One Martini backbone bead per residue (centre of mass of N, CA, C, O) as a GRO file, in nm:
protein
  385
    1MET     BB    1 -12.597   2.020   4.813
    2LYS     BB    2 -12.505   2.237   5.086
    3ILE     BB    3 -12.531   2.508   5.283
    4THR     BB    4 -12.301   2.602   5.563
    5ARG     BB    5 -12.157   2.891   5.480
    6LEU     BB    6 -12.099   3.245   5.548
    7GLU     BB    7 -11.854   3.468   5.412
    8VAL     BB    8 -11.672   3.765   5.523
    9PHE     BB    9 -11.463   4.007   5.350
   10VAL     BB   10 -11.215   4.277   5.354
   11ILE     BB   11 -11.100   4.499   5.096
   12GLY     BB   12 -10.817   4.725   5.013
   13ASP     BB   13 -10.593   4.998   4.974
   14GLY     BB   14 -10.648   5.224   5.155
   15PRO     BB   15 -10.612   5.561   5.264
   16GLU     BB   16 -10.351   5.625   5.075
   17ILE     BB   17 -10.554   5.563   4.838
   18ASP     BB   18 -10.708   5.732   4.597
   19PRO     BB   19 -11.017   5.694   4.454
   20ASP     BB   20 -10.967   5.916   4.224
   21LYS     BB   21 -10.710   5.708   4.137
   22GLY     BB   22 -10.851   5.401   4.164
   23GLY     BB   23 -10.904   5.321   4.436
   24VAL     BB   24 -10.997   5.071   4.660
   25GLU     BB   25 -11.245   5.057   4.848
   26PRO     BB   26 -11.406   4.921   5.082
   27LEU     BB   27 -11.462   4.562   5.016
   28ALA     BB   28 -11.703   4.337   5.009
   29CYS     BB   29 -11.677   3.988   5.045
   30LEU     BB   30 -11.796   3.656   4.941
   31ARG     BB   31 -11.866   3.325   5.069
   32VAL     BB   32 -11.993   3.010   4.967
   33HIS     BB   33 -12.048   2.718   5.150
   34THR     BB   34 -12.012   2.358   5.148
   35ASP     BB   35 -12.043   2.003   5.220
   36GLN     BB   36 -11.832   1.948   4.946
   37GLY     BB   37 -11.607   2.202   4.931
   38LEU     BB   38 -11.750   2.414   4.784
   39SER     BB   39 -11.710   2.752   4.647
   40GLY     BB   40 -11.825   3.095   4.632
   41LEU     BB   41 -11.773   3.414   4.460
   42ALA     BB   42 -11.805   3.768   4.568
   43GLU     BB   43 -11.908   4.104   4.540
   44VAL     BB   44 -12.007   4.423   4.729
   45PHE     BB   45 -12.098   4.689   4.578
   46ARG     BB   46 -12.187   4.981   4.756
   47VAL     BB   47 -12.172   4.840   5.038
   48PRO     BB   48 -12.130   4.859   5.347
   49PRO     BB   49 -11.944   4.636   5.514
   50GLY     BB   50 -12.110   4.635   5.781
   51VAL     BB   51 -12.372   4.535   5.654
   52VAL     BB   52 -12.267   4.264   5.553
   53GLN     BB   53 -12.156   4.158   5.827
   54ALA     BB   54 -12.447   4.177   5.973
   55THR     BB   55 -12.617   3.987   5.734
   56VAL     BB   56 -12.363   3.789   5.681
   57GLY     BB   57 -12.359   3.444   5.814
   58ASN     BB   58 -12.503   3.303   6.031
   59ARG     BB   59 -12.818   3.181   6.131
   60GLU     BB   60 -12.883   3.479   6.263
   61THR     BB   61 -12.883   3.614   6.007
   62HIS     BB   62 -13.055   3.748   5.754
   63PHE     BB   63 -12.927   3.532   5.536
   64GLY     BB   64 -12.852   3.277   5.694
   65LYS     BB   65 -13.149   3.180   5.766
   66LEU     BB   66 -13.215   3.126   5.452
   67LEU     BB   67 -12.945   2.945   5.341
   68ILE     BB   68 -12.869   2.770   5.558
   69GLY     BB   69 -12.929   2.429   5.445
   70GLN     BB   70 -12.955   2.464   5.153
   71GLU     BB   71 -13.017   2.335   4.850
   72ILE     BB   72 -12.845   2.303   4.538
   73THR     BB   73 -13.033   2.306   4.250
   74HIS     BB   74 -13.084   2.625   4.182
   75PRO     BB   75 -13.033   2.956   4.178
   76GLY     BB   76 -13.332   3.047   4.125
   77ARG     BB   77 -13.455   2.925   4.382
   78LEU     BB   78 -13.290   3.092   4.590
   79TRP     BB   79 -13.369   3.366   4.492
   80GLN     BB   80 -13.677   3.333   4.544
   81LEU     BB   81 -13.660   3.275   4.841
   82VAL     BB   82 -13.544   3.552   4.922
   83TRP     BB   83 -13.739   3.743   4.782
   84ASP     BB   84 -13.994   3.647   4.937
   85ALA     BB   85 -13.870   3.720   5.225
   86LEU     BB   86 -13.871   4.047   5.131
   87MET     BB   87 -14.167   4.156   5.115
   88HIS     BB   88 -14.147   4.342   5.405
   89THR     BB   89 -13.942   4.492   5.260
   90ASN     BB   90 -13.790   4.679   5.001
   91ARG     BB   91 -13.660   4.531   4.750
   92ARG     BB   92 -13.402   4.714   4.771
   93GLY     BB   93 -13.098   4.795   4.764
   94TRP     BB   94 -12.892   4.625   4.974
   95GLU     BB   95 -13.046   4.357   4.967
   96ILE     BB   96 -13.015   4.306   4.655
   97ILE     BB   97 -12.710   4.324   4.637
   98ILE     BB   98 -12.657   4.085   4.823
   99LEU     BB   99 -12.820   3.884   4.667
  100GLY     BB  100 -12.646   3.913   4.412
  101ALA     BB  101 -12.386   3.799   4.536
  102LEU     BB  102 -12.501   3.528   4.622
  103ASP     BB  103 -12.585   3.442   4.338
  104VAL     BB  104 -12.306   3.440   4.208
  105ALA     BB  105 -12.185   3.231   4.406
  106ILE     BB  106 -12.391   3.006   4.333
  107TRP     BB  107 -12.316   2.987   4.037
  108ASP     BB  108 -12.030   2.901   4.089
  109ILE     BB  109 -12.107   2.634   4.220
  110TYR     BB  110 -12.288   2.518   3.998
  111GLY     BB  111 -12.064   2.494   3.786
  112GLN     BB  112 -11.888   2.303   3.955
  113MET     BB  113 -12.091   2.073   3.982
  114LEU     BB  114 -12.115   2.057   3.642
  115ASN     BB  115 -11.850   2.133   3.494
  116GLN     BB  116 -11.925   2.446   3.408
  117PRO     BB  117 -11.961   2.723   3.265
  118VAL     BB  118 -12.194   2.959   3.315
  119TRP     BB  119 -12.265   3.041   3.019
  120LYS     BB  120 -12.367   2.756   2.948
  121LEU     BB  121 -12.598   2.746   3.168
  122LEU     BB  122 -12.755   2.994   3.045
  123GLY     BB  123 -12.724   2.876   2.708
  124GLY     BB  124 -12.511   2.997   2.568
  125VAL     BB  125 -12.461   3.117   2.275
  126GLN     BB  126 -12.709   3.366   2.130
  127ARG     BB  127 -12.563   3.424   1.858
  128GLY     BB  128 -12.646   3.419   1.551
  129PRO     BB  129 -12.556   3.414   1.216
  130PHE     BB  130 -12.706   3.700   1.153
  131GLN     BB  131 -12.526   3.840   1.414
  132THR     BB  132 -12.255   3.721   1.278
  133PRO     BB  133 -11.973   3.763   1.149
  134VAL     BB  134 -11.797   3.645   0.914
  135GLY     BB  135 -11.529   3.465   1.069
  136SER     BB  136 -11.622   3.485   1.356
  137SER     BB  137 -11.590   3.479   1.713
  138PRO     BB  138 -11.675   3.457   2.027
  139VAL     BB  139 -11.653   3.748   2.237
  140VAL     BB  140 -11.530   3.980   2.482
  141THR     BB  141 -11.572   4.340   2.506
  142PRO     BB  142 -11.398   4.595   2.638
  143TYR     BB  143 -11.445   4.902   2.808
  144CYS     BB  144 -11.275   5.196   2.898
  145THR     BB  145 -11.261   5.379   3.188
  146LEU     BB  146 -11.181   5.749   3.215
  147VAL     BB  147 -11.091   5.848   3.494
  148SER     BB  148 -11.020   6.125   3.685
  149ASP     BB  149 -10.839   6.337   3.903
  150VAL     BB  150 -10.960   6.564   3.723
  151TRP     BB  151 -11.176   6.852   3.646
  152GLY     BB  152 -11.163   7.015   3.380
  153GLY     BB  153 -11.018   7.101   3.116
  154GLU     BB  154 -10.698   7.043   3.027
  155PRO     BB  155 -10.626   6.825   3.240
  156MET     BB  156 -10.854   6.631   3.154
  157PHE     BB  157 -10.792   6.600   2.857
  158ARG     BB  158 -10.503   6.491   2.891
  159GLN     BB  159 -10.548   6.248   3.077
  160GLN     BB  160 -10.760   6.088   2.910
  161THR     BB  161 -10.603   6.072   2.640
  162ASP     BB  162 -10.349   5.939   2.752
  163ARG     BB  163 -10.487   5.686   2.857
  164ALA     BB  164 -10.601   5.595   2.586
  165THR     BB  165 -10.334   5.571   2.434
  166HIS     BB  166 -10.213   5.353   2.614
  167LEU     BB  167 -10.441   5.139   2.585
  168ALA     BB  168 -10.431   5.120   2.276
  169SER     BB  169 -10.134   5.005   2.276
  170LEU     BB  170 -10.257   4.732   2.428
  171GLY     BB  171 -10.552   4.685   2.245
  172TYR     BB  172 -10.761   4.859   2.313
  173ARG     BB  173 -11.102   4.965   2.147
  174ALA     BB  174 -11.268   5.093   2.398
  175PHE     BB  175 -11.424   5.409   2.521
  176LYS     BB  176 -11.483   5.615   2.825
  177VAL     BB  177 -11.559   5.924   2.881
  178GLU     BB  178 -11.545   6.167   3.185
  179PRO     BB  179 -11.721   6.471   3.196
  180MET     BB  180 -11.734   6.572   3.500
  181MET     BB  181 -11.812   6.856   3.647
  182CYS     BB  182 -11.891   7.027   3.383
  183THR     BB  183 -11.913   7.184   3.109
  184PRO     BB  184 -12.060   7.157   2.812
  185GLU     BB  185 -11.801   7.229   2.653
  186ASP     BB  186 -11.619   7.005   2.779
  187VAL     BB  187 -11.769   6.762   2.680
  188VAL     BB  188 -11.716   6.813   2.377
  189GLU     BB  189 -11.406   6.854   2.381
  190LEU     BB  190 -11.321   6.575   2.477
  191ALA     BB  191 -11.433   6.420   2.234
  192ARG     BB  192 -11.268   6.572   2.023
  193ARG     BB  193 -10.988   6.500   2.129
  194PHE     BB  194 -11.012   6.203   2.096
  195ARG     BB  195 -11.054   6.202   1.788
  196ARG     BB  196 -10.798   6.364   1.712
  197GLU     BB  197 -10.587   6.156   1.864
  198LEU     BB  198 -10.741   5.851   1.792
  199GLY     BB  199 -10.973   5.861   1.604
  200ASP     BB  200 -11.238   5.657   1.427
  201GLN     BB  201 -11.199   5.338   1.515
  202LEU     BB  202 -11.280   5.388   1.791
  203THR     BB  203 -11.477   5.343   2.056
  204LEU     BB  204 -11.720   5.593   2.183
  205MET     BB  205 -11.799   5.716   2.502
  206VAL     BB  206 -12.030   5.909   2.723
  207ASP     BB  207 -11.994   6.032   3.070
  208VAL     BB  208 -12.168   6.275   3.296
  209GLY     BB  209 -12.285   6.207   3.581
  210TYR     BB  210 -12.561   6.371   3.619
  211LEU     BB  211 -12.527   6.681   3.510
  212PHE     BB  212 -12.830   6.735   3.439
  213ASN     BB  213 -13.162   6.915   3.463
  214ASP     BB  214 -13.197   6.990   3.153
  215VAL     BB  215 -13.287   6.931   2.828
  216PRO     BB  216 -13.172   7.157   2.640
  217VAL     BB  217 -12.872   7.123   2.710
  218ALA     BB  218 -12.844   6.823   2.647
  219ALA     BB  219 -12.933   6.850   2.350
  220ARG     BB  220 -12.705   7.036   2.258
  221VAL     BB  221 -12.476   6.840   2.319
  222CYS     BB  222 -12.572   6.606   2.139
  223ARG     BB  223 -12.560   6.754   1.868
  224GLN     BB  224 -12.245   6.787   1.885
  225LEU     BB  225 -12.179   6.472   1.920
  226GLU     BB  226 -12.292   6.329   1.662
  227GLU     BB  227 -12.026   6.382   1.475
  228LEU     BB  228 -11.846   6.161   1.677
  229ASP     BB  229 -11.948   5.878   1.717
  230ILE     BB  230 -12.151   5.787   1.959
  231PHE     BB  231 -12.253   5.508   2.123
  232PHE     BB  232 -12.304   5.657   2.411
  233PHE     BB  233 -12.510   5.837   2.664
  234GLU     BB  234 -12.440   5.884   3.002
  235THR     BB  235 -12.610   6.010   3.254
  236PRO     BB  236 -12.758   6.305   3.224
  237PHE     BB  237 -12.952   6.206   3.454
  238PRO     BB  238 -13.123   6.131   3.690
  239VAL     BB  239 -13.325   5.829   3.789
  240ASP     BB  240 -13.598   5.935   3.923
  241SER     BB  241 -13.687   6.017   3.623
  242PRO     BB  242 -13.796   5.939   3.286
  243ILE     BB  243 -13.884   6.201   3.137
  244PRO     BB  244 -13.617   6.342   3.039
  245TRP     BB  245 -13.519   6.102   2.879
  246ALA     BB  246 -13.744   6.094   2.668
  247LYS     BB  247 -13.701   6.382   2.562
  248LEU     BB  248 -13.407   6.338   2.468
  249ALA     BB  249 -13.444   6.088   2.282
  250ALA     BB  250 -13.622   6.264   2.073
  251GLN     BB  251 -13.340   6.463   2.009
  252THR     BB  252 -13.152   6.199   1.956
  253SER     BB  253 -12.925   5.951   1.810
  254ILE     BB  254 -12.812   5.892   2.082
  255PRO     BB  255 -12.783   5.662   2.300
  256LEU     BB  256 -12.908   5.592   2.611
  257ALA     BB  257 -12.756   5.551   2.945
  258MET     BB  258 -12.801   5.305   3.220
  259GLY     BB  259 -12.739   5.119   3.564
  260GLU     BB  260 -12.526   5.120   3.805
  261HIS     BB  261 -12.788   5.144   4.031
  262GLY     BB  262 -12.965   4.924   3.935
  263VAL     BB  263 -13.260   4.761   4.083
  264THR     BB  264 -13.382   4.543   3.921
  265ARG     BB  265 -13.582   4.495   3.645
  266TRP     BB  266 -13.790   4.729   3.700
  267GLU     BB  267 -13.604   4.973   3.653
  268PHE     BB  268 -13.527   4.901   3.361
  269LEU     BB  269 -13.807   4.887   3.240
  270ASP     BB  270 -13.886   5.181   3.294
  271MET     BB  271 -13.649   5.311   3.130
  272MET     BB  272 -13.723   5.178   2.859
  273ASP     BB  273 -14.028   5.265   2.838
  274ARG     BB  274 -14.035   5.569   2.961
  275GLY     BB  275 -13.719   5.663   2.889
  276GLN     BB  276 -13.589   5.544   2.622
  277VAL     BB  277 -13.373   5.338   2.683
  278ASN     BB  278 -13.099   5.156   2.492
  279VAL     BB  279 -12.886   5.137   2.743
  280VAL     BB  280 -12.800   4.888   2.970
  281GLN     BB  281 -12.605   4.871   3.311
  282PRO     BB  282 -12.566   4.613   3.481
  283TYR     BB  283 -12.472   4.499   3.777
  284MET     BB  284 -12.430   4.176   3.883
  285THR     BB  285 -12.512   4.258   4.184
  286THR     BB  286 -12.695   4.513   4.201
  287CYS     BB  287 -12.946   4.396   4.031
  288GLY     BB  288 -12.947   4.070   4.163
  289GLY     BB  289 -12.779   3.914   3.964
  290LEU     BB  290 -12.772   3.679   3.723
  291THR     BB  291 -13.068   3.611   3.735
  292GLU     BB  292 -13.156   3.912   3.680
  293ALA     BB  293 -12.984   3.979   3.428
  294VAL     BB  294 -13.128   3.786   3.239
  295ARG     BB  295 -13.401   3.936   3.254
  296ILE     BB  296 -13.298   4.199   3.134
  297VAL     BB  297 -13.226   4.086   2.861
  298GLU     BB  298 -13.517   3.971   2.800
  299LEU     BB  299 -13.632   4.270   2.794
  300ALA     BB  300 -13.444   4.401   2.577
  301VAL     BB  301 -13.485   4.244   2.313
  302PRO     BB  302 -13.793   4.330   2.238
  303ARG     BB  303 -13.684   4.653   2.252
  304GLY     BB  304 -13.397   4.697   2.111
  305ALA     BB  305 -13.186   4.666   2.327
  306ILE     BB  306 -12.891   4.701   2.523
  307VAL     BB  307 -12.628   4.517   2.714
  308CYS     BB  308 -12.381   4.680   2.933
  309PRO     BB  309 -12.203   4.584   3.165
  310GLY     BB  310 -12.118   4.710   3.465
  311ASN     BB  311 -11.774   4.828   3.608
  312TRP     BB  312 -11.660   5.017   3.889
  313SER     BB  313 -11.444   4.783   3.969
  314THR     BB  314 -11.359   4.467   3.983
  315GLN     BB  315 -11.270   4.139   3.853
  316ILE     BB  316 -11.472   3.991   4.019
  317LEU     BB  317 -11.715   4.123   3.883
  318GLY     BB  318 -11.617   4.095   3.583
  319ALA     BB  319 -11.650   3.788   3.553
  320ALA     BB  320 -11.961   3.790   3.547
  321SER     BB  321 -11.989   3.971   3.296
  322VAL     BB  322 -11.868   3.772   3.094
  323HIS     BB  323 -12.094   3.559   3.111
  324LEU     BB  324 -12.327   3.730   3.017
  325ALA     BB  325 -12.200   3.824   2.741
  326ALA     BB  326 -12.161   3.541   2.621
  327TRP     BB  327 -12.475   3.488   2.610
  328SER     BB  328 -12.567   3.749   2.505
  329PRO     BB  329 -12.724   3.906   2.215
  330VAL     BB  330 -12.689   4.231   2.358
  331SER     BB  331 -12.343   4.237   2.423
  332PRO     BB  332 -12.078   4.418   2.299
  333PHE     BB  333 -12.013   4.519   2.603
  334ILE     BB  334 -11.788   4.583   2.879
  335GLU     BB  335 -11.690   4.709   3.163
  336PHE     BB  336 -11.349   4.858   3.231
  337ALA     BB  337 -11.100   4.898   3.489
  338ALA     BB  338 -10.799   4.971   3.398
  339ALA     BB  339 -10.506   4.928   3.579
  340GLU     BB  340 -10.285   5.071   3.391
  341VAL     BB  341 -10.419   5.384   3.486
  342PHE     BB  342 -10.399   5.317   3.800
  343ASP     BB  343 -10.343   5.381   4.162
  344SER     BB  344 -10.375   5.033   4.220
  345PRO     BB  345 -10.269   4.751   4.357
  346LEU     BB  346 -10.533   4.586   4.379
  347ARG     BB  347 -10.639   4.615   4.093
  348THR     BB  348 -10.397   4.477   3.964
  349GLU     BB  349 -10.413   4.201   4.105
  350LEU     BB  350 -10.710   4.133   4.017
  351GLN     BB  351 -10.658   4.144   3.713
  352GLN     BB  352 -10.432   3.924   3.699
  353ALA     BB  353 -10.644   3.700   3.816
  354GLY     BB  354 -10.801   3.724   3.565
  355PHE     BB  355 -10.913   3.776   3.264
  356PRO     BB  356 -10.760   3.813   2.980
  357VAL     BB  357 -10.644   4.078   2.764
  358ARG     BB  358 -10.644   4.035   2.402
  359ASN     BB  359 -10.672   4.247   2.162
  360GLY     BB  360 -10.944   4.354   2.313
  361GLU     BB  361 -11.005   4.057   2.437
  362ILE     BB  362 -11.226   3.799   2.573
  363GLN     BB  363 -11.235   3.490   2.632
  364LEU     BB  364 -11.412   3.224   2.680
  365PRO     BB  365 -11.468   3.053   2.944
  366GLU     BB  366 -11.371   2.707   3.069
  367SER     BB  367 -11.411   2.712   3.351
  368ALA     BB  368 -11.565   2.637   3.626
  369GLY     BB  369 -11.793   2.852   3.664
  370ILE     BB  370 -11.662   3.157   3.689
  371GLY     BB  371 -11.323   3.134   3.735
  372TYR     BB  372 -11.235   3.298   3.985
  373GLN     BB  373 -10.911   3.326   4.138
  374LEU     BB  374 -10.839   3.406   4.473
  375PRO     BB  375 -10.570   3.485   4.618
  376GLU     BB  376 -10.472   3.470   4.946
  377GLN     BB  377 -10.248   3.691   4.938
  378ILE     BB  378 -10.442   3.922   4.870
  379VAL     BB  379 -10.622   3.912   5.116
  380LYS     BB  380 -10.393   3.957   5.321
  381ALA     BB  381 -10.261   4.224   5.202
  382PHE     BB  382 -10.580   4.375   5.180
  383ALA     BB  383 -10.686   4.370   5.455
  384LEU     BB  384 -10.978   4.470   5.639
  385PRO     BB  385 -11.194   4.537   5.907
   0.00000   0.00000   0.00000
């Protein structure tokens, strides 16, 4: 089976839907087509659609000249082929994110070729009996990210706790509050409000979105959060230097988390080793694809870290996260932008087309490939130039 065509299309909610209210901004998606009629799907999060359209296409494009005509023997071979061809470019940034999307799409085809879901081809469930509670069966558990329309003070507290209460009533059982652009006091107060209103049984994470520049303030916030049973504390600092991360990790019992914009295993390795980060959050396309995400898991395991795939995007990307988490021995959660609390028609449609969440769990997919079927009517209804 050979690759014959690379297709790019752009979807989004349009300018009338505010991204701060969960609207999907212009999102490039791609399909890899083959000479035997199979195709694979992926999205390219956080790369300007024009860049994807200019570099993914016919044989004259940046990626087309590398992949069109190639036989699909194994996704890892094609990943390495493209990676090696990028030796004299930056091998970071948009090139690797696009490579990651192409890799996910090729895994989708590979699973269809072999009539197996991708998680089985990655190696099947890797959680052994001593890491699995007696009487339980493997599932994938999403945590819901509670982004606000407003930041700071009572409006933020009310909106995020109300959204959590609604989602908890639907069966979701893990949540990440996001007190961004806030005072340190508001960070702590939002977590306290969550615990006071929703109790101690739900899993709670806190993401402050690169809020701090200095370790002492971040450490003071963490000390106050420790009594609230916080599963992880995400992005206290920019990821330009691992030094403040390591200093903060030495002063708190809350695991530190990062990775939404992490590109390649090497950035994650550096943050785990020098930054003492214990929760890494690769996006399945941004990090370089499922091929690279598997390597990130394999680096995390001997370091005693966990991998919670990130996804503040759609369930096209989320479907790939499910497959990694199904295989991974160290992925208790995946990130989930639950459409039920956001004003986004496209987000809602894409979630309904994806893997269902029942009682706060996603069952392991059984359909071949990635298994996400994107209805053509969604593409037509939300197509952008």
